[in-house]
LODREN-431764 format. One record per residue: chain; x, y, z of N, C-alpha, C, O in turn; residue in one letter. Coordinates in steps of 0.05 Angstrom, whole numbers. Layout:
(r A,(X,Y,Z),(X,Y,Z),(X,Y,Z),(X,Y,Z),A)
...
END
This chain:
(r A,(2013,2017,1852),(2035,1993,1865),(2014,1965,1863),(2023,1942,1858),M)
(r A,(1989,1968,1868),(1971,1944,1870),(1974,1930,1836),(1975,1906,1832),V)
(r A,(1975,1953,1815),(1968,1939,1790),(2001,1923,1782),(2004,1901,1772),G)
(r A,(2016,1936,1788),(2049,1918,1788),(2045,1891,1800),(2047,1868,1791),I)
(r A,(2038,1899,1823),(2039,1874,1837),(2024,1847,1829),(2033,1824,1828),A)
(r A,(1995,1858,1824),(1980,1836,1808),(1989,1827,1781),(1988,1803,1774),F)
(r A,(1997,1844,1768),(2011,1839,1742),(2032,1816,1744),(2032,1796,1729),T)
(r A,(2052,1819,1765),(2070,1800,1777),(2059,1774,1780),(2067,1756,1766),L)
(r A,(2041,1771,1797),(2025,1750,1805),(2009,1732,1781),(2007,1707,1780),A)
(r A,(1999,1754,1760),(1979,1739,1742),(2008,1728,1723),(2005,1708,1709),Y)
(r A,(2030,1741,1723),(2055,1725,1701),(2060,1697,1721),(2064,1675,1711),G)
(r A,(2058,1700,1739),(2068,1677,1759),(2046,1653,1758),(2052,1629,1755),V)
(r A,(2021,1663,1761),(2002,1646,1749),(2001,1630,1728),(1994,1607,1728),Y)
(r A,(2008,1643,1710),(2004,1640,1673),(2030,1620,1671),(2030,1601,1656),L)
(r A,(2053,1626,1691),(2071,1608,1685),(2068,1579,1700),(2080,1557,1695),A)
(r A,(2052,1585,1718),(2047,1555,1732),(2027,1538,1712),(2029,1514,1715),A)
(r A,(2013,1544,1697),(1996,1530,1681),(2007,1518,1664),(1995,1499,1655),T)
(r A,(2033,1523,1653),(2052,1506,1641),(2046,1521,1609),(2051,1509,1588),G)
(r A,(2036,1546,1611),(2038,1552,1579),(2064,1564,1569),(2083,1569,1583),I)
(r A,(2063,1567,1547),(2092,1577,1536),(2099,1605,1537),(2080,1619,1544),S)
(r A,(2121,1618,1534),(2126,1643,1540),(2113,1660,1523),(2101,1680,1530),Q)
(r A,(2114,1650,1499),(2090,1669,1475),(2057,1669,1478),(2040,1685,1469),E)
(r A,(2054,1646,1492),(2027,1653,1498),(2022,1665,1525),(2003,1680,1527),E)
(r A,(2034,1662,1543),(2039,1685,1567),(2044,1709,1561),(2034,1725,1577),A)
(r A,(2058,1719,1543),(2058,1745,1533),(2040,1756,1520),(2033,1780,1521),Q)
(r A,(2031,1735,1504),(2003,1747,1486),(1985,1746,1515),(1981,1769,1522),Q)
(r A,(1974,1729,1531),(1958,1738,1549),(1955,1762,1562),(1935,1775,1565),A)
(r A,(1984,1769,1571),(1990,1793,1586),(1985,1819,1572),(1982,1841,1583),M)
(r A,(1984,1815,1551),(1980,1841,1529),(1952,1842,1519),(1943,1860,1505),S)
(r A,(1939,1820,1528),(1915,1816,1514),(1895,1840,1525),(1898,1849,1547),S)
(r A,(1871,1851,1506),(1857,1874,1515),(1829,1853,1536),(1811,1865,1548),E)
(r A,(1831,1824,1535),(1811,1814,1542),(1826,1795,1571),(1827,1770,1570),N)
(r A,(1835,1807,1591),(1844,1795,1611),(1832,1773,1625),(1807,1771,1622),P)
(r A,(1840,1758,1637),(1829,1734,1651),(1810,1752,1668),(1819,1772,1680),D)
(r A,(1775,1741,1671),(1764,1755,1688),(1768,1755,1712),(1764,1776,1723),A)
(r A,(1777,1736,1729),(1783,1734,1758),(1798,1756,1764),(1793,1773,1781),F)
(r A,(1826,1754,1742),(1853,1782,1751),(1836,1813,1746),(1840,1832,1761),F)
(r A,(1816,1815,1724),(1804,1836,1728),(1787,1849,1752),(1791,1871,1762),T)
(r A,(1767,1829,1757),(1751,1836,1775),(1769,1832,1814),(1759,1842,1834),V)
(r A,(1795,1817,1813),(1806,1815,1837),(1820,1850,1835),(1819,1865,1855),A)
(r A,(1827,1855,1816),(1844,1886,1810),(1824,1905,1819),(1831,1921,1837),L)
(r A,(1798,1907,1808),(1785,1925,1814),(1773,1930,1844),(1769,1949,1859),L)
(r A,(1771,1899,1846),(1765,1900,1881),(1788,1909,1899),(1786,1928,1914),A)
(r A,(1809,1895,1896),(1836,1909,1907),(1837,1940,1907),(1846,1949,1928),I)
(r A,(1830,1960,1885),(1837,1977,1885),(1812,1990,1889),(1816,2014,1891),G)
(r A,(1787,1984,1891),(1762,1996,1905),(1770,1993,1935),(1763,2012,1950),G)
(r A,(1781,1973,1947),(1785,1974,1972),(1806,1998,1979),(1805,2014,1998),A)
(r A,(1823,1996,1962),(1843,2021,1972),(1839,2043,1968),(1849,2059,1984),G)
(r A,(1825,2051,1950),(1805,2078,1950),(1784,2084,1972),(1778,2108,1977),S)
(r A,(1773,2063,1984),(1757,2065,2006),(1777,2074,2029),(1774,2094,2043),F)
(r A,(1798,2057,2030),(1815,2061,2053),(1831,2090,2057),(1837,2104,2077),I)
(r A,(1836,2091,2027),(1851,2119,2024),(1830,2144,2037),(1839,2159,2054),G)
(r A,(1805,2146,2029),(1788,2165,2039),(1782,2165,2067),(1776,2184,2080),G)
(r A,(1785,2138,2075),(1778,2137,2105),(1805,2146,2121),(1802,2160,2141),Y)
(r A,(1828,2137,2113),(1850,2159,2130),(1852,2179,2122),(1862,2196,2137),V)
(r A,(1844,2188,2100),(1845,2219,2091),(1831,2237,2109),(1840,2259,2117),C)
(r A,(1804,2225,2116),(1791,2238,2132),(1795,2239,2162),(1793,2259,2175),A)
(r A,(1801,2213,2171),(1805,2214,2205),(1837,2226,2207),(1844,2230,2230),R)
(r A,(1857,2232,2184),(1875,2246,2194),(1874,2277,2200),(1880,2289,2221),I)
(r A,(1861,2288,2172),(1847,2314,2169),(1825,2319,2196),(1830,2337,2211),A)
(r A,(1814,2311,2198),(1794,2317,2222),(1775,2338,2214),(1755,2338,2227),R)
(r A,(1778,2357,2193),(1762,2380,2176),(1762,2382,2150),(1782,2376,2137),H)
(r A,(1742,2388,2142),(1744,2389,2108),(1752,2364,2095),(1765,2362,2075),R)
(r A,(1741,2341,2111),(1748,2311,2105),(1735,2310,2073),(1749,2299,2055),E)
(r A,(1709,2321,2066),(1696,2315,2040),(1717,2333,2021),(1730,2320,2005),Y)
(r A,(1721,2360,2021),(1736,2372,2000),(1764,2363,2002),(1776,2369,1981),A)
(r A,(1780,2351,2019),(1810,2333,2024),(1802,2305,2007),(1820,2296,1994),L)
(r A,(1783,2295,2007),(1768,2271,1994),(1770,2279,1960),(1784,2268,1943),A)
(r A,(1754,2298,1956),(1754,2302,1924),(1785,2307,1915),(1792,2300,1893),A)
(r A,(1805,2321,1933),(1824,2324,1918),(1839,2301,1917),(1857,2300,1899),I)
(r A,(1836,2280,1932),(1851,2253,1935),(1846,2238,1912),(1865,2228,1899),L)
(r A,(1814,2237,1904),(1804,2227,1887),(1812,2235,1856),(1807,2220,1837),T)
(r A,(1825,2262,1854),(1825,2271,1828),(1854,2266,1824),(1861,2263,1801),V)
(r A,(1878,2266,1851),(1897,2254,1849),(1900,2222,1840),(1917,2214,1823),I)
(r A,(1884,2208,1851),(1881,2179,1843),(1875,2175,1820),(1888,2158,1807),S)
(r A,(1852,2191,1808),(1855,2189,1782),(1871,2192,1758),(1869,2178,1737),L)
(r A,(1886,2214,1762),(1902,2232,1748),(1934,2212,1748),(1949,2217,1729),V)
(r A,(1942,2191,1768),(1958,2177,1771),(1954,2150,1759),(1971,2138,1745),L)
(r A,(1927,2141,1765),(1923,2119,1754),(1919,2118,1720),(1928,2100,1705),G)
(r A,(1903,2142,1713),(1909,2149,1683),(1934,2145,1670),(1939,2129,1652),W)
(r A,(1956,2166,1686),(1982,2168,1674),(1993,2141,1674),(2006,2133,1655),S)
(r A,(1988,2125,1697),(2008,2096,1694),(1986,2075,1673),(1989,2052,1682),L)
(r A,(1975,2076,1659),(1959,2061,1643),(1975,2055,1619),(1985,2075,1608),T)
(r A,(1979,2033,1609),(2004,2037,1583),(1989,2028,1556),(1999,2019,1535),N)
(r A,(1961,2035,1561),(1948,2036,1534),(1937,2010,1517),(1927,2010,1494),G)
(r A,(1942,1987,1533),(1931,1965,1529),(1907,1954,1542),(1896,1933,1535),N)
(r A,(1896,1974,1570),(1872,1969,1585),(1848,1977,1564),(1849,1998,1552),E)
(r A,(1830,1960,1560),(1803,1965,1550),(1790,1987,1568),(1789,1988,1593),P)
(r A,(1779,2005,1547),(1761,2030,1561),(1744,2019,1585),(1742,2030,1607),A)
(r A,(1732,1996,1577),(1714,1988,1600),(1726,1988,1626),(1716,2000,1645),A)
(r A,(1753,1974,1629),(1766,1971,1653),(1768,1990,1665),(1758,1994,1688),M)
(r A,(1787,2015,1646),(1788,2046,1654),(1764,2053,1664),(1764,2056,1689),I)
(r A,(1742,2057,1652),(1716,2064,1666),(1709,2053,1689),(1700,2067,1707),L)
(r A,(1711,2028,1691),(1702,2015,1716),(1719,2032,1743),(1709,2045,1762),M)
(r A,(1749,2024,1735),(1769,2038,1757),(1758,2068,1766),(1759,2075,1789),G)
(r A,(1748,2086,1743),(1743,2104,1749),(1720,2109,1765),(1720,2125,1785),T)
(r A,(1701,2096,1756),(1675,2100,1774),(1680,2086,1803),(1670,2095,1823),V)
(r A,(1693,2067,1803),(1699,2056,1834),(1712,2078,1850),(1703,2084,1871),I)
(r A,(1735,2091,1839),(1747,2108,1859),(1733,2134,1858),(1744,2148,1875),T)
(r A,(1718,2146,1847),(1700,2166,1842),(1685,2157,1866),(1692,2169,1887),I)
(r A,(1664,2136,1870),(1649,2128,1884),(1660,2116,1916),(1646,2118,1936),A)
(r A,(1685,2104,1916),(1689,2090,1941),(1711,2117,1958),(1709,2122,1982),L)
(r A,(1727,2128,1943),(1741,2152,1957),(1722,2163,1978),(1722,2157,2002),T)
(r A,(1705,2179,1966),(1684,2196,1986),(1670,2179,2004),(1664,2190,2026),P)
(r A,(1666,2158,2000),(1657,2140,2017),(1664,2134,2042),(1652,2133,2063),A)
(r A,(1695,2127,2035),(1710,2118,2060),(1714,2144,2067),(1725,2145,2089),G)
(r A,(1710,2172,2055),(1714,2196,2079),(1689,2199,2095),(1688,2205,2119),A)
(r A,(1669,2194,2078),(1642,2203,2096),(1645,2180,2120),(1632,2183,2141),W)
(r A,(1659,2161,2116),(1654,2140,2140),(1679,2141,2163),(1681,2131,2186),Y)
(r A,(1696,2157,2151),(1719,2170,2172),(1709,2195,2175),(1728,2209,2181),G)
(r A,(1686,2208,2174),(1676,2235,2176),(1662,2231,2200),(1666,2245,2220),A)
(r A,(1646,2211,2199),(1627,2196,2221),(1642,2192,2241),(1640,2206,2261),Q)
(r A,(1662,2167,2237),(1676,2165,2257),(1700,2189,2276),(1712,2183,2296),R)
(r A,(1702,2213,2262),(1711,2235,2278),(1687,2248,2287),(1690,2261,2308),N)
(r A,(1660,2248,2277),(1645,2261,2291),(1631,2250,2318),(1622,2265,2335),R)
(r A,(1632,2222,2318),(1626,2203,2340),(1652,2207,2360),(1647,2198,2383),S)
(r A,(1676,2219,2358),(1689,2220,2378),(1708,2191,2381),(1721,2187,2402),G)
(r A,(1709,2179,2365),(1726,2149,2364),(1751,2158,2353),(1769,2142,2350),R)
END
């Protein structure tokens, strides 16, 4: 969902800069997207992974890490299946690493909150 929203926002941004429709289509299908767009998309995806792990742990209140691992696998499989093949391998790798790191980090934070009784 975040990717779709950001792609729409990026399309609006490109249209607002005054470039032609052909140039916008080329920029959207380019393997070298705008650096700000890439960093923002990875940051929002990472925040979503952290929040997902946190919410998973807070709702479960037991076996937080096992459930966070399941959530991580589901997130990765969905993310990989939704790529259209135009993404550079480096971006897919960064997204994978961020998801693997931040989903359990969110679960750890949620587990700490569970144990403190808050």
